[in-house]
N, C-alpha and C positions, 0 to 999 in steps of 0.2 A: 780545079774549078770551084770546089766548095770553099777552099781557103780564100780564093780571090773574091768570091761573093761575100764572105764574112768580113774581109778587110774593107771592101767597098761599103758595106752596111755600116761598119764602125766609122768609117771616114765621113759618110753622109750624116750620121748621128752627131758626130763631133762638130761638123760644119753647121748643122741646124742649131745645135746647142749654143755654139758661139754667136750665131746671128741673133738668137733669142736673148742671150745674155747682153749683147751690145744694144739691142732694142730697149731692154729694161733699163740699162745704164743711161741711154739717151733720153728716155722718158723721165727718169729721176732727175737728170740734169735740167731738163726743161721745166719741170715742176719747181725745182729749187730756184731757178732763175726768175720765174714768174711769181714765186711766192714771197720774194723779198720785199720788204717795206722800208722806206726811208724813215729815219727818226722823226723828222718834222711831221710826216703823215701820221705816224703812230701817236706821237704826242698830242696832235690836234684832235684826234679821235678819242683818245683816252681821257682828256681833260673833262668833258661833260660826263663821261661814265664815272670817273672818280668823284666828281661833285655829286652825282646822283647817289652813289653809295654813302658818301659822307652825310648827305641829307637824310636818307632813309634810316641811317644808323643812329641819328640823334633823336631821342624820344621827344624832345621839345619841338621838333620840326614836323610839318605837315607832309605826309607822303604824296598828297595831291600836288603840292607845289614842286616837289622833287621830280615827279613824273612830267609835269608841265614844263619845267626847266629843261629836262633832258630832251623833250620833243619840240622845243621852241622853233627850230629851223627844219622840222621834218614834216612830211605829208601826214605822218601818223598823229600829229597834233589835233587833227579834225576827227579822229576816230575815238569817240567817247567810250564806246564799249571796250576797246582795247585798254584805254587808260584806266577805266573803272576796274577791269579784271586785274591789272597789275597792282593798283592801289590796294584792292582787297587782299591780294596775295601777300603784299608787304605787311599788312596788318595781321594776317594770320601767322606769318613768320614770327612776328614780334610776340604773339601769344603762345605759339606751339614749339618754337625751336630754341627758346631761351634768349639770353642777353646777347647783344652784338659783341663779337670778338674782333674780327678784322676782315679784310677782303684783299684778294690779290688776283692779278691777271695770270691765268694758267695756259693761255694759248692765244695766238693771233695767226690767222691764215688768210693769205690772199688767194682767192679763187679766180683765176683768169687775171685780166688786167683791171677789172672794174668792180670787183666785189671783195670785201674784207669782212671776216667774221672774227670777233673777239670772244674769248671764253674767260669768265671770271669765276672764282669760288668765293662765295659770301659766307663767312664762317660765323656761326652762331654757337652759343654755349653747348647746346644739345645736339645740333645737326647742321651740316653745311648744305648750301644750296648752290647749284651751278647756274650761272646766267650767261646768255648769249646776246651779243649786240652785232647787228649786221649793217655795214655801211656800203653804199653804192656810189659810184662815180658815173653819172649819165653823160656819155659822149654823144655829141651830135654826129650826123653822117659826115660832115665836113672835117671833123677833128681827125688828126692822124693818130693811129693807134700807139705811136711811139711817144706822144705827148704825155709828159708826166703831169697829173692833175695837182693843182695847188691844194693845200690842206683845207681851204674853205669850200672847195667844190664837193667834197665827200658828204653824202647825206645819210643819216640814220634811217633805214627803211624797215628795220625789224628788231625787236628785242623780246626775250622771253626768259623764263627760268625753269629749272627742272629739279625736282627733289628725288628723282630716281637716279641715284649716283652711278649705278652700274651702267645704265644707258648713257648718261651724260658724259662720263669719263671715257667711255669707249666710242663716243660719237664718230661716225664715219667722216664727218667734215674735217676732223683733225688727224685722221690716219694718213700715213704716207703710202 
């Protein structure tokens, strides 16, 4: 009887373990499928980000103009406090982190079907800075969820930078 109970417990444990492993696999597959972006979508969202970095990296260009250009088609363009904070941050980077070196995209993640977060590293001579850019595709109630948005429909709804590299590089947004 004791042997039969042990075998039964082991069998149940294996069954539960298999079910949990399958559930994790299915969840990972679903995340992978929803996280994929098409190249036109990525390229259309990256262009203004790249132009922003090129502008703030040029000491002869005004960071105010760079921020205004980035936010040209965004609801954030009316938020003067946000724009001022970013411009002041860019000026401080120029003073404290050394000369501009380069920038590169280090992450892009689609969260659900309507939200995309890009992560860039902005390399300065003395210290790198991690930037985040969040795009949203507002779907109306009548839109089908399977409809793929055109590149012009994505809107920049948020951007920020982080000088705490430990937190920025381990950001939960980009963890699988």
